[in-house]
C-alpha positions in Angstrom: 73.9 132.9 118.1 73.5 129.3 119.1 72.9 126.1 117.1 74.3 123.7 119.7 77.2 125.8 121.0 77.6 129.5 121.4 79.2 131.8 118.9 79.9 135.5 119.5 80.7 138.4 117.2 84.3 139.5 117.8 85.1 143.0 118.9 85.9 144.0 115.3 82.4 143.1 114.3 83.6 141.3 111.2 83.6 137.6 112.1 82.0 135.1 114.3 84.0 133.4 117.0 84.8 129.7 117.1 81.9 127.7 118.6 82.4 127.1 122.3 80.5 125.8 125.4 78.6 128.7 127.0 79.9 129.6 130.5 77.0 131.3 132.4 77.1 133.2 135.7 75.0 131.2 138.2 73.2 134.4 139.2 71.9 134.9 135.7 70.0 131.6 135.9 68.4 132.6 139.2 67.4 135.9 137.6 66.0 134.1 134.6 63.9 131.9 136.9 62.5 135.1 138.6 61.7 136.6 135.2 59.8 133.5 134.2 57.9 133.5 137.4 56.9 137.2 137.4 56.8 137.9 133.7 54.2 137.3 131.0 53.9 133.8 129.6 51.8 132.9 126.6 51.7 129.2 125.7 50.3 127.9 122.4 49.7 131.4 121.0 48.0 131.6 117.6 49.7 134.2 115.5 50.9 134.5 111.9 53.2 137.5 112.0 55.6 139.1 114.4 53.5 142.2 114.6 50.5 140.2 115.7 52.7 138.5 118.4 53.8 141.8 119.8 50.3 143.2 119.9 49.0 140.2 121.8 51.9 140.2 124.2 51.5 143.9 125.0 47.7 143.6 125.3 48.0 140.5 127.5 49.8 142.1 130.4 48.3 141.5 133.9 46.6 144.4 135.5 49.3 145.0 138.1 52.0 145.2 135.4 49.9 146.8 132.6 51.8 149.4 130.6 50.5 152.9 129.7 49.3 153.2 126.1 52.2 155.5 125.3 54.7 153.1 126.6 53.1 150.2 124.8 53.3 152.1 121.5 56.9 153.0 122.0 57.7 149.5 123.1 55.9 148.0 120.0 57.8 150.4 117.7 61.1 149.4 119.2 60.5 145.7 119.0 59.2 145.9 115.4 62.3 147.7 114.1 64.2 145.9 111.4 67.0 143.8 113.0 70.6 143.8 111.7 72.3 140.5 111.2 76.0 139.8 111.2 76.6 138.1 107.8 78.7 135.0 107.4 81.3 136.1 104.8 83.5 133.8 102.7 87.3 134.5 102.6 87.0 135.7 99.0 84.2 138.2 99.9 86.3 139.4 102.8 89.3 140.0 100.7 87.2 141.9 98.2 85.7 144.1 100.9 89.1 144.8 102.4 90.5 145.8 99.0 87.6 148.2 98.5 87.7 149.6 102.1 91.2 149.1 103.6 90.7 151.5 106.5 87.5 150.3 108.2 86.6 151.5 111.7 85.3 149.4 114.5 81.6 149.4 114.9 79.8 148.5 118.1 77.3 145.7 118.0 75.3 147.2 120.8 73.1 150.3 120.5 71.6 152.0 123.4 67.8 152.2 123.2 67.7 149.1 121.0 67.3 145.5 122.1 69.9 143.0 121.1 68.2 140.1 119.2 69.6 136.6 119.8 68.3 133.8 117.6 68.4 130.1 118.1 67.0 126.8 117.0 65.3 124.6 119.6 67.1 121.4 119.2 69.9 123.5 117.6 70.1 127.2 118.4 71.5 130.5 117.1 71.8 133.9 118.6 73.3 137.1 117.2 72.9 140.8 116.3 71.0 140.8 113.0 70.5 142.7 109.8 69.1 142.3 106.5 66.1 141.5 104.4 64.6 138.4 103.0 67.0 138.6 100.1 69.9 138.4 102.6 68.3 135.3 104.1 68.2 133.6 100.7 71.8 134.4 100.0 73.1 133.3 103.4 75.2 130.2 103.1 75.0 129.6 106.9 71.7 127.7 106.3 73.8 124.8 105.1 75.0 124.3 108.6 71.5 123.9 110.0 70.0 120.4 110.1 66.7 119.8 108.3 63.6 120.2 110.5 65.2 122.8 112.8 63.2 125.8 114.1 64.3 129.2 115.3 63.9 130.8 118.7 64.3 134.5 119.2 65.6 136.3 122.3 65.5 140.1 122.7 67.3 141.7 125.6 68.5 145.2 126.2 68.1 148.5 128.1 65.4 151.1 127.3 65.4 154.6 128.6 61.6 155.0 128.9 61.0 151.9 131.1 61.1 152.1 134.9 60.9 148.4 135.6 61.8 145.3 133.5 59.4 144.0 130.9 59.6 140.2 130.4 57.6 137.9 128.1 58.0 134.2 127.1 55.9 133.1 124.1 55.4 129.7 122.6 53.5 129.6 119.3 51.1 126.7 118.6 52.6 126.2 115.2 56.1 127.2 113.9 55.7 130.5 111.8 58.2 132.2 109.6 58.7 135.7 111.0 60.1 137.4 108.0 63.7 138.7 108.3 63.7 138.4 112.1 66.1 135.5 111.9 69.5 135.3 110.1 68.1 132.5 107.9 64.6 131.7 106.9 63.2 129.2 109.4 59.9 128.6 111.2 59.9 130.1 114.7 58.2 128.7 117.8 59.7 130.4 120.9 60.4 134.0 121.7 61.7 135.6 124.9 61.8 139.3 125.5 63.6 141.1 128.4 63.8 144.9 128.4 64.5 147.2 131.3 65.9 150.5 132.5 69.5 151.4 132.1 72.5 150.4 134.2 71.7 146.7 134.1 72.5 146.0 130.5 75.1 143.3 131.4 72.7 141.6 133.6 70.1 141.6 130.8 72.6 140.2 128.4 73.6 137.4 130.7 69.9 136.5 131.3 69.4 136.3 127.6 72.4 134.0 127.2 71.0 131.8 129.9 67.7 131.6 128.1 69.4 130.7 124.8 71.5 128.1 126.6 68.3 126.5 128.1 66.6 126.4 124.7 69.6 124.6 123.2 69.3 121.9 125.8 67.4 118.9 124.4 65.8 117.9 127.7 64.6 121.4 128.4 63.3 121.7 124.8 61.0 118.7 125.5 59.7 120.3 128.7 59.2 123.7 126.9 57.2 122.0 124.1 55.0 120.0 126.4 54.5 122.6 129.2 50.8 123.4 129.9 51.3 125.9 132.7 53.9 128.2 134.0 54.8 125.8 136.8 55.8 123.1 134.2 58.4 125.4 132.7 59.7 126.4 136.1 60.0 122.7 137.0 62.0 122.1 133.8 64.4 124.8 134.7 64.7 123.4 138.2 65.7 120.1 136.7 68.3 121.9 134.6 69.6 123.5 137.7 69.8 120.1 139.4 72.2 118.9 136.7 74.3 122.1 136.7 78.0 121.9 137.4 79.6 125.0 139.1 83.3 125.9 138.5 84.9 127.9 141.4 85.9 131.4 140.2 89.5 131.2 141.4 90.3 127.9 139.6 89.6 128.9 136.0 89.4 132.0 133.8 85.8 132.8 132.7 87.1 134.6 129.6 88.6 131.3 128.3 86.3 129.7 125.7 85.8 126.0 126.4 86.0 124.1 123.1 83.2 121.7 122.2 83.8 118.1 123.4 84.3 115.3 121.0 81.4 113.3 122.5 78.3 114.5 124.2 76.2 112.5 126.7 73.0 111.0 125.4 69.8 112.9 126.4 68.2 109.6 127.2 70.7 108.9 129.9 69.9 112.3 131.5 66.1 111.6 131.5 66.4 108.2 133.2 66.3 109.9 136.6 62.9 111.5 135.8 60.1 108.9 136.3 57.5 110.6 134.1 59.8 110.6 131.1 61.3 107.2 131.8 58.2 105.3 131.0 57.4 107.3 127.9 61.0 107.0 126.6 61.0 103.3 127.4 58.0 102.8 125.2 59.5 105.0 122.5 62.8 103.0 122.5 60.9 99.7 122.4 58.8 101.0 119.5 62.0 102.2 117.7 63.6 98.8 118.3 60.5 97.1 116.9 60.5 99.4 113.9 64.2 98.6 113.2 63.4 94.9 113.5 60.5 95.2 111.1 62.8 96.9 108.6 65.3 94.1 108.7 67.7 95.6 111.3 68.8 92.5 113.3 69.1 92.6 117.0 72.6 91.7 118.4 73.5 88.0 117.7 70.2 87.3 116.0 72.1 85.8 113.1 73.6 83.2 115.4 70.4 81.9 117.0 69.8 78.2 116.4 66.5 77.2 114.7 66.8 73.5 115.4 66.1 72.7 111.7 68.4 71.5 109.0 69.7 74.5 107.1 67.5 76.7 109.3 70.2 79.2 109.9 71.0 79.4 106.1 67.3 80.0 105.3 67.2 82.8 107.9 70.3 84.4 106.3 68.7 84.3 102.9 65.5 85.8 104.1 67.4 88.5 105.9 69.5 89.4 102.9 67.0 89.2 100.0 65.1 92.4 100.8 68.4 94.3 100.7 69.7 92.8 97.5 68.6 95.6 95.2 69.9 98.3 97.5 73.2 96.5 97.6 73.8 97.9 94.1 72.2 101.3 94.1 73.7 102.2 97.5 77.1 102.0 95.8 76.4 105.0 93.6 78.6 107.4 95.6 82.1 108.8 94.8 83.4 107.3 98.0 82.9 103.8 96.5 85.2 104.7 93.6 88.0 105.6 96.0 87.4 102.3 97.9 87.5 100.3 94.6 90.9 101.8 93.5 92.4 101.5 97.0 91.4 97.9 97.7 92.1 96.8 94.1 95.7 97.8 94.3 96.0 96.0 97.7 94.3 92.9 96.3 96.6 92.8 93.2 99.7 93.2 95.4 98.4 90.5 97.8 97.7 88.2 94.8 101.2 88.7 93.5 102.9 88.0 96.8 100.9 84.9 97.7 101.1 83.7 94.1 104.8 83.9 94.2 105.0 82.1 97.5 102.6 79.4 96.3 104.7 78.9 93.2 107.8 78.4 95.4 106.0 76.0 97.6 104.3 73.9 94.9 106.9 73.9 92.1 104.7 76.4 90.1 101.7 74.1 90.2 100.0 77.2 91.5 101.6 80.6 90.6 100.9 84.2 90.1 98.5 83.7 87.2 96.5 81.1 89.1 96.4 83.5 92.0 95.0 86.3 89.8 92.3 84.2 88.2 91.3 82.5 91.4 91.0 85.8 93.3 88.9 87.3 90.5 86.6 84.3 90.1 86.1 83.4 93.8 85.9 87.0 94.9 83.2 87.9 92.3 81.0 84.9 93.1 81.3 85.6 96.8 80.4 89.3 96.4 77.3 88.3 94.4 75.9 85.6 96.7 77.4 86.0 100.2 75.8 87.3 103.4 78.5 89.9 104.0 79.7 91.2 100.7 82.1 93.7 102.3 84.4 90.7 102.9 87.5 90.4 100.7 88.6 86.9 99.9 92.3 86.0 99.7 94.8 83.3 100.3 96.0 83.4 103.9 99.1 82.2 105.7 97.6 79.1 107.3 96.3 78.0 103.9 99.7 78.6 102.4 101.4 76.4 105.1 98.8 73.6 104.4 99.5 73.8 100.7 103.3 73.5 101.3 102.8 70.5 103.6 100.4 68.8 101.2 102.8 69.2 98.3 105.7 67.8 100.3 103.6 64.8 101.3 102.6 64.2 97.7 106.2 64.3 96.6 107.4 62.0 99.3 104.7 59.4 98.6 104.8 59.7 94.7 101.2 61.1 94.6 99.9 63.5 92.0 99.6 66.8 94.0 96.7 68.4 92.1 94.6 65.2 92.1 95.2 64.6 95.8 94.3 68.2 96.4 91.1 67.9 94.4 89.8 65.1 96.7 90.7 67.1 99.8 88.9 70.1 98.4 85.8 68.0 97.7 85.8 66.6 101.2 86.3 70.1 102.7 83.3 71.3 100.7 81.2 68.3 101.9 82.2 68.9 105.5 81.4 72.6 105.1 77.9 71.9 103.8 77.4 69.6 106.8 78.5 72.4 109.2 76.0 74.8 107.5 73.2 72.2 107.7 73.8 71.7 111.4 74.1 75.4 112.2 77.6 75.0 113.5 78.2 78.7 113.0 76.3 79.4 116.2 79.5 78.5 118.0 80.9 81.8 116.8 78.8 83.6 119.5 81.3 82.2 122.1 84.2 84.0 120.5 85.2 86.7 123.0 86.8 90.1 122.3 90.0 88.5 123.7 90.0 86.0 120.8 89.1 88.6 118.2 91.8 91.0 119.3 94.5 88.4 119.4 93.6 87.2 115.8 93.3 90.8 114.4 96.5 91.9 116.1 98.5 88.9 114.8 97.2 89.4 111.2 98.0 93.1 111.4 101.5 92.5 112.7 102.1 90.0 109.9 101.1 92.6 107.4 103.4 95.2 108.9 106.3 92.6 109.3 106.0 91.4 105.7 106.0 94.9 104.2 109.1 95.8 106.2 110.7 92.5 105.4 110.1 93.1 101.6 111.7 96.5 101.9 114.8 95.3 103.7 115.3 92.6 101.1 115.9 95.4 98.6 119.3 95.9 100.2 120.3 92.5 98.9 119.0 93.1 95.4 120.4 96.7 95.2 123.2 96.7 97.7 124.7 99.8 99.1 128.5 100.3 99.1 129.0 101.2 102.8 132.8 101.6 102.1 132.2 104.4 99.6 134.5 107.4 100.1 134.2 110.6 98.0 138.0 111.0 97.8 138.4 107.6 96.1 135.9 108.3 93.3 138.6 108.2 90.7 139.4 104.6 91.6 135.8 103.3 91.1 135.1 101.6 87.8 133.2 98.7 86.3 134.2 96.9 83.1 133.0 94.0 81.2 135.4 91.0 81.2 134.9 88.8 78.1 137.2 85.8 78.4 136.2 84.3 75.1 137.3 87.6 73.4 140.7 87.3 75.1 141.2 83.8 73.7 140.1 84.9 70.3 142.6 87.8 70.2 145.4 85.4 71.3 144.5 83.0 68.5 144.6 85.9 66.0 148.0 87.1 67.2 149.6 83.8 66.5 148.8 84.1 62.8 151.5 85.2 60.3 149.9 88.6 59.7 152.3 91.6 59.8 152.4 93.3 63.2 151.4 96.6 61.6 148.1 95.2 60.5 145.1 96.4 62.6 143.6 93.8 64.8 140.0 94.2 63.4 141.4 93.3 59.9 143.2 90.2 61.1 140.2 89.1 63.2 137.0 90.6 61.7 135.0 88.8 64.4 136.6 90.9 67.2 134.5 94.0 67.9 136.3 97.3 68.0 137.3 98.7 71.4 134.8 101.6 71.1 132.0 99.1 70.9 133.3 97.1 73.9 133.4 100.3 76.0 129.7 101.0 75.6 128.4 97.5 76.4 125.6 97.6 79.0 125.4 95.2 82.0 122.7 93.2 80.2 124.7 93.0 76.9 127.8 92.0 78.8 126.1 89.1 80.6 124.4 88.0 77.4 127.7 87.7 75.6 129.1 85.4 78.3 131.1 88.1 80.2 131.2 89.1 83.8 131.5 92.5 85.5 134.8 93.5 87.2 135.4 96.6 89.3 134.9 98.3 92.6 131.5 99.9 91.7 129.8 97.0 89.9 127.5 96.2 92.9 127.0 99.8 93.9 123.3 100.8 93.4 122.6 103.0 96.4 120.1 105.3 94.7 117.5 102.6 94.1 117.5 101.4 97.7 117.4 104.9 99.1 114.6 106.1 96.8 112.7 102.9 97.5 112.7 103.5 101.2 111.8 107.2 100.7 108.8 106.1 98.5 107.8 103.5 101.1 107.9 105.9 104.0 106.5 108.8 102.0 103.5 106.7 100.9 102.8 105.5 104.4 103.0 109.0 105.9 100.9 110.5 103.0 98.2 107.9 103.5 98.1 108.6 107.3 98.1 112.4 107.0 95.6 112.6 104.1 93.2 110.2 105.8 93.1 112.4 108.9 92.6 115.5 106.7 88.8 115.2 107.3 89.3 116.5 110.8 91.7 119.3 109.9 90.8 123.0 110.2 91.8 123.7 106.5 89.4 124.3 103.6 85.7 123.5 103.5 84.0 120.4 104.8 83.4 119.1 101.2 87.1 119.5 100.2 88.2 117.8 103.4 85.9 114.9 102.9 86.9 114.5 99.3 90.6 114.5 100.2 90.1 112.0 103.0 88.0 109.6 100.8 90.7 109.6 98.1 93.6 109.7 100.5 95.2 106.4 99.5 94.8 107.0 95.8 96.3 110.5 96.1 99.2 109.2 98.1 99.9 106.5 95.4 99.6 108.9 92.6 102.0 111.4 94.3 104.6 108.6 95.0 104.3 107.3 91.4 104.8 110.8 90.0 107.9 111.3 92.2 109.3 107.9 91.0 108.7 108.8 87.4 110.3 112.2 87.7 113.5 110.7 89.2 113.7 108.0 86.6 115.4 105.4 88.7 114.9 101.7 88.1 113.0 100.9 91.2 111.2 97.5 91.4 107.9 97.7 89.7 104.6 95.8 89.9 104.8 93.0 87.4 101.6 91.0 86.5 101.3 88.0 84.1 100.5 89.0 80.6 99.6 85.5 79.1 96.7 83.2 79.9 98.5 79.9 80.3 99.3 77.8 83.4 102.5 78.7 85.3 103.7 75.1 85.1 103.4 73.8 81.5 103.0 70.2 82.8 99.5 71.0 84.1 96.2 71.9 82.5 93.2 74.0 83.5 91.1 71.0 84.6 92.1 68.5 87.3 90.7 65.0 86.7 89.7 63.1 89.8 91.0 59.6 88.7 94.0 58.3 86.7 97.2 59.6 88.4 96.7 58.3 92.0 95.4 54.9 93.4 91.7 54.6 93.9 91.9 54.6 97.7 93.3 58.2 97.7 89.8 59.6 97.4 89.0 57.9 100.8 92.2 58.6 102.6 92.0 62.3 101.6 89.1 62.7 104.1 91.7 62.7 107.0 93.7 65.8 105.9 90.3 67.3 104.8 89.1 67.4 108.5 92.1 69.5 109.4 91.6 71.8 106.4 87.9 72.2 107.3 88.7 73.2 110.9 91.4 75.6 109.5 89.0 77.3 107.0 86.0 77.3 109.4 88.0 79.1 112.1 89.8 81.5 109.7 86.6 82.4 108.0 84.4 82.8 111.0 86.8 84.7 113.2 87.2 87.3 110.5 83.4 87.4 110.0 82.9 88.1 113.7 85.4 91.0 113.6 83.8 92.5 110.5 80.3 92.3 112.0 81.1 94.0 115.3 78.3 96.1 116.8 80.4 99.3 116.7 80.4 99.3 112.9 76.6 99.9 113.0 75.8 97.6 110.1 72.2 97.8 109.1 71.7 94.9 106.7 72.8 92.1 109.0 75.3 89.4 108.7 75.2 86.0 107.1 77.6 83.6 108.8 75.9 80.4 107.4 75.6 81.8 103.9 79.2 83.0 103.9 80.4 79.5 105.0 78.3 77.9 102.3 79.8 80.1 99.6 83.3 79.4 100.7 82.6 75.7 100.8 81.1 75.6 97.3 83.9 77.7 95.9 86.3 75.0 97.2 84.9 72.6 94.7 85.5 74.9 91.7 89.0 76.1 92.8 90.1 72.5 93.5 88.8 71.2 90.1 90.7 74.0 88.3 93.8 73.9 90.3 93.3 77.5 91.6 94.3 78.5 95.2 91.8 78.2 98.1 90.3 81.4 99.5 88.9 82.6 102.8 88.2 86.0 104.3 91.3 88.2 104.5 91.1 90.1 107.8 93.2 93.2 107.2 92.1 93.9 103.6 88.5 93.4 104.6 88.9 95.8 107.5 90.6 98.3 105.2 87.6 97.9 102.8 85.1 98.7 105.5 87.2 101.6 106.8 87.3 103.1 103.3 83.4 103.0 103.2 82.8 104.8 106.5 79.8 107.1 106.5 79.9 110.3 108.6 77.4 113.1 109.1 77.7 115.9 106.5 75.4 118.6 107.9 77.6 119.7 110.8 76.5 122.1 113.5 79.4 124.5 114.1 81.6 123.0 116.8 80.0 119.6 116.5 82.3 116.7 115.6 81.4 114.5 112.6 79.3 111.5 113.7 80.0 108.0 112.6 76.8 106.8 110.8 77.9 103.3 109.8 79.4 101.6 106.7 78.2 102.0 103.2 77.0 98.4 102.8 76.8 97.2 99.2 78.1 94.6 96.8 79.3 96.7 93.9 82.7 97.8 95.3 83.8 94.2 96.0 82.5 93.0 92.6 84.4 95.8 90.8 87.6 95.1 92.7 87.6 91.4 91.7 86.7 92.1 88.1 89.5 94.6 87.8 91.8 92.0 89.4 91.0 89.6 86.6 91.3 92.2 83.9 94.7 93.2 85.3 96.3 90.6 83.1 95.5 92.9 80.1 96.6 96.1 82.0 100.2 95.1 82.5 101.6 98.0 80.4 99.9 100.4 82.8 100.5 98.6 86.1 104.2 98.2 85.4 104.7 101.9 86.3 103.6 101.4 89.9 106.7 100.9 92.2 106.4 98.0 94.6 107.7 100.1 97.6 104.7 102.3 97.2 102.4 99.3 97.5 104.4 98.0 100.5 103.8 101.4 102.1 100.0 101.0 101.6 100.3 97.5 103.2 102.0 99.0 106.2 99.3 101.6 106.5 96.6 98.9 106.3 98.3 97.0 109.1 98.7 100.0 111.3 95.0 101.1 110.8 93.8 97.6 111.6 96.0 97.4 114.7 94.8 100.8 116.0 91.2 99.6 115.6 91.4 97.2 118.6 91.4 98.0 122.3 94.6 96.0 122.9 96.6 98.9 121.3 95.2 101.4 123.8 95.9 99.1 126.7 99.5 98.5 125.6 100.0 102.3 125.5 98.7 102.4 129.1 101.6 100.2 130.2 104.0 103.0 129.2 102.1 105.9 130.7 102.2 107.2 134.2 98.8 107.1 135.9 98.3 110.9 135.8 98.8 111.0 132.0 96.4 108.2 131.2 93.3 109.1 129.2 89.9 109.0 130.9 88.8 105.6 129.4 85.5 104.1 130.5 87.0 100.8 131.7 89.6 102.6 133.8 86.8 104.0 135.9 85.4 100.6 136.9 88.4 98.2 136.7 91.5 98.5 138.9 94.5 99.4 136.9 96.6 96.3 137.9 93.8 94.1 136.6 93.8 96.0 133.3 97.6 95.5 133.0 97.3 91.8 134.0 94.7 91.2 131.2 96.9 93.0 128.7 100.0 91.0 129.7 98.1 87.7 129.3 96.9 88.8 125.9 100.4 89.9 124.8 101.8 86.5 126.0 99.2 84.6 123.9 100.0 86.9 121.0 103.7 86.0 121.3 102.9 82.3 121.4 100.8 82.6 118.3 103.6 84.5 116.5 106.1 81.7 117.4 103.5 79.1 116.3 102.9 80.7 112.9 106.7 80.8 112.3 106.9 77.0 112.4 105.5 74.2 110.4 102.7 73.9 113.0 101.2 77.2 111.6 98.6 75.0 109.9 96.8 74.7 113.3 97.2 78.4 114.1 93.4 79.2 113.8 92.6 76.4 116.1 95.0 77.7 118.7 93.4 81.2 118.5 
């Protein structure tokens, strides 16, 4: 059978083979051409049943090839026999049958005197020995593999004793007709091909039938077969097929080897460009399709960045583009995949808020801390998801913004200025400048960002994610040090006791009293605890009572460090393996898709379960549990006047210019990366609208003393990656096709609402180990790094030429120029890394 690739019944007759590319003898194609030239051909035949088709075929023979009445009757009886199908059996059914019949013999699928029926679907084909009734068709699960709208084609070939010369017929029905149980599944049929002949040539007949089935699975030949008006048109279509044929020499490969289906097939449109008659029609069709997409709101490339020449013209275009999709932005999220994306990105967002909140607290003397980071992330992210042009974007604090905050706080301290009030005026100026940029359509400059720039920015942010996660893990060795001098033979000498100096002084004072020496110490000095109580003091109790730990094993906590690294590596590997489970050969497609969609959540749950089972005190996720400012000296509202001189509101425009450039570049470079053409986004972007939302949010976050937010590249890419759509109805052997991203607003909104509610979920979140979340961060960085071409080109530097993959650009660009381009890009990346590690990191987006 064929759908797109060939499948054969194995010799045992119990199972179908794996789908493979059909390998045809060249002679069989020439024989097929001869059959089509000399045989019967009926085009646009009107018939409603298979019996009517056979009657018209046998009665429509030319005079020189007309069969005798007796032969026609025998031939009709043979063709109308009930076919036998090879069923598709589930593993459970197969085990049941084996248990009932453990000693089954081998049955031949070929029967002399009977034709072998091959079945197929033009556009997608199927061919096989067949068996069963209509009830079998209804029970057959194979139909789930057939795309909607497919039709069946039937090919009968075989040897017949009573024929002296071959009988050939090609039939095309005017309308697709269901031909009863002729096919393995119930589908309308349009094409039939019959080739019967005398004995001794059965292999030749079989190969001709395979050649016909292969032709009918070819999309270009299908078009010819559907539109042919004369026999010559069909022959011309076959000649075009032969023109594209590739011949493999017999001594250079084994014909019995089954060629696996390729991961990517050439487009039929590219094959038809060489045919002038089709070129014009396809050009019109493509133009019509493009026009249809435009009418539905599908933007052409870079349409979002075209200048209108009017104030706020780009913003109005963004709003008009996004309003028709606003309702679908919510109901498109009603899919289980979105639940997985919410849980995954929520944990990443919470971890990011804690990390950046802690660093902001250190940089600003807790004027902004973890609680402010949680509240700001929840508020700004929710508003952005509701009103932005690209709601898949995840807002977060970024490294350049953190450096700017640190420099601003230092400047305020050095010049005796109130930090929050000074920051408020800078935020107001940044919002004003942002609105000016939106009004003048400055975002159109984004179109000049090249892939070189995008890849450098994305690679740097990904490397920072990976570096920070590894750095956090290595810092555990300081908190929970490992005793590298530990020796098992010296285990008896290891001890740790609590040394209480005040207790020693108290005992000495008591001994100087006049009490008899035989009096117990606890009677002379009731305030001295008994020795048994001192022996069971915990580390916390010892330190609380003013003591300190003494001994060779007091700092020895190797289990926590070791298990933390195991959790870190295990989470990263689990995320990677489970995410790739979609393309594994195990279980059904539905199970593989479900596991792949929830890969990150399953990995986190598995790691948390392992941590809970071991019971070690690994560092856990700690979130604030009270709604009060981190620094008690500040409130929730920042007043613009009172603490600083009046001229500060004017002078703050100078640093605001630098902050505006920083936020504009950081926001728009990320927006360009998220709106790449390869993501197949259907609802369009909104560069101007996004920038307006970020600018207006600056006003609110500045007035409340919350952190400033822009698009986070790596987390946003992870969000989009978790919402990938792939084809579900898979033709056997065909790879899943990337269909685009599940574009909606609900996942982002749910993520940020959960982030705000996390303050009340501290009892639950405290069970999640931080090494597990660092492993997720490492996975996000690696996935983002692998999504850019730079990674592939770096790998080429380490590969000998003969082992390099067949990449498209290697066919057209000399290898030394590819390496030169990669080297320049790596040099720029290294310079950016050095730049971000200094106080000049605030101008890092400008340097990109």
